[in-house]
Structure formats: structure tokens, C-alpha cells
C-alpha positions in Angstrom: -3.8 5.4 -11.2 -4.9 1.7 -11.3 -8.6 0.8 -11.0 -9.4 -0.4 -7.3 -10.5 -4.0 -7.0 -13.6 -4.8 -5.1 -13.9 -7.6 -2.6 -15.9 -9.7 -5.0 -13.3 -9.3 -7.7 -10.7 -10.3 -5.0 -12.5 -13.1 -4.0 -13.0 -14.2 -7.7 -9.4 -14.0 -8.5 -8.4 -16.1 -5.3 -10.9 -18.8 -6.2 -9.8 -22.2 -7.3 -13.6 -23.2 -8.2 -14.5 -23.4 -11.7 -18.0 -22.9 -10.9 -17.2 -19.3 -9.6 -15.5 -18.4 -12.7 -18.6 -19.8 -14.7 -20.8 -17.7 -12.6 -18.8 -14.5 -13.2 -18.7 -15.2 -17.1 -22.4 -15.6 -17.1 -23.0 -12.3 -15.4 -20.8 -10.4 -18.1 -23.6 -9.4 -20.3 -25.3 -7.8 -17.1 -22.2 -6.3 -16.1 -21.7 -4.5 -19.6 -25.3 -3.3 -19.4 -24.8 -1.9 -16.1 -22.1 0.3 -17.3 -24.8 2.6 -19.0 -22.7 3.7 -21.8 -24.3 4.2 -25.2 -23.9 1.8 -27.7 -21.7 -0.3 -25.6 -23.9 -3.3 -25.5 -24.1 -3.4 -29.3 -20.4 -2.8 -29.7 -19.7 -5.5 -27.1 -21.8 -8.0 -29.0 -20.1 -7.2 -32.2 -16.8 -7.7 -30.3 -17.6 -11.2 -28.9 -19.7 -12.6 -31.5 -19.3 -11.1 -35.2 -15.5 -9.9 -35.2 -14.2 -13.4 -34.3 -16.3 -15.1 -37.1 -15.0 -12.2 -39.5 -11.3 -12.7 -39.0 -11.7 -16.4 -38.9 -13.4 -16.5 -42.2 -10.1 -14.9 -43.7 -7.0 -16.8 -44.5 -4.9 -15.6 -43.3 -6.7 -13.5 -40.6 -6.6 -9.8 -40.4 -8.7 -6.8 -39.5 -10.1 -4.3 -41.9 -9.6 -0.5 -41.2 -13.2 0.1 -40.3 -13.1 -3.0 -37.9 -10.2 -1.5 -36.3 -12.0 1.7 -35.9 -15.0 -0.2 -34.4 -12.6 -2.2 -32.1 -11.0 1.3 -30.8 -14.7 2.6 -30.0 -15.4 -0.7 -28.4 -12.4 -0.4 -26.0 -13.1 3.2 -25.3 -16.7 2.7 -24.6 -15.5 0.2 -21.7 -13.3 2.7 -20.0 -12.2 6.3 -20.6 -13.4 8.0 -24.0 -10.3 9.4 -25.6 -11.4 10.8 -28.9 -7.9 11.5 -30.2 -7.2 7.6 -30.2 -10.2 6.9 -32.5 -8.9 9.5 -34.9 -5.5 8.1 -35.0 -6.9 4.6 -35.8 -9.2 6.3 -38.5 -6.1 8.2 -40.1 -4.4 4.8 -40.7 -4.2 3.3 -44.3 -6.4 0.4 -45.0 -3.4 -1.4 -46.3 -1.2 -0.7 -43.4 -4.1 -2.1 -40.9 -4.5 -5.2 -43.0 -0.7 -6.0 -43.2 0.1 -5.0 -39.6 -3.0 -6.9 -38.1 -2.4 -10.0 -40.6 1.1 -10.2 -39.3 0.2 -9.9 -35.4 -2.5 -12.6 -35.9 0.0 -14.8 -37.6 2.1 -14.7 -34.6 -0.5 -15.6 -32.0 -0.8 -16.8 -29.6 2.7 -15.8 -29.0 2.0 -12.1 -27.6 5.6 -11.4 -26.9 8.5 -13.9 -27.2 10.5 -13.9 -24.1 13.6 -14.4 -26.1 13.2 -11.2 -28.1 11.5 -7.9 -27.7 11.1 -7.6 -31.2 9.2 -10.9 -31.7 5.5 -11.7 -31.3 2.2 -10.1 -31.9 2.4 -7.1 -29.4 5.4 -5.3 -31.0 3.6 -5.7 -34.4 0.3 -4.3 -33.2 2.3 -1.3 -31.6 3.3 0.0 -35.1 -0.3 1.1 -35.5 -0.8 4.7 -34.2 -3.2 5.1 -31.6 -1.7 3.1 -29.0 -1.0 -0.6 -28.6 -3.9 -2.6 -29.6 -2.9 -5.7 -28.3 -5.0 -5.6 -25.3 -7.8 -6.6 -27.4 -8.3 -10.5 -27.5 -8.1 -10.9 -31.3 -9.0 -14.6 -32.2 -8.3 -16.0 -35.6 
């Protein structure tokens, strides 16, 4: 069942005012804190500030296995905890993670090529057991 949308969320999505979006973005850290999930603030800071720099510092960009584990922990801390998914990611070989994420990031910003269901970053990331990780905004 999809999550319900609050009236405030609906109003924001319908807004064409840039200031409304800036205000919402400024309140993001407060929203993360309000979830009261252990370690989420630290994981979210790592995700938004440290991970993009680490990826950008590599040529070509890629994720290391430990980063992928932490990324899955960040994702699950924001929603429903599914420990089995973390284990799937921990069980991936370091080499496979590097190769797969490197290829997916190489194909960014093409998430899915509408001309081919096999082209783009989304299918590449779906090769990693533990669920499709393309929902993460990986910036190279």
C-alpha cells in the first residue's frame, strides 16, 4: 500500500513557486530528525555530504562494498527495516559491487533508456541482490 500524502505535501507538489520548494528543502534536516530513528541523522549526513564526494573523487565513479552496505542501511532507516536486504548486500563480492556500480554510474543520467529495457543505470543496478538500488540518488 503506498504511503498517504498529507495536505501539505499535496500543496507543495502542486506549487509552482520556487520559494515553496526552497523552504521545504531547508526543513529537510528537521524532517529527518523528527523520524526519531537511531543513527538516521548521521547516515543521512553521510549520504548527502560524504558519499557524493567519495564517488566524485574516483575516476570512473563507483561504490565500494562497505559504502553500499551503509547506503542500504540509510535507505532502510528512512522506511521499514528489512534486515535480510542488508544481509544480501553484505554477501555481495566487493568486485561485483565496484564493477556494477561503476557501469551504472557511467550510464547516468540515463536511468532507463526508453528505447531499450536493457539499457541505462536501472537495469545495471538491479543485478545487485538485495533489491534494485536505483532509488538512491547516486551522484558521480
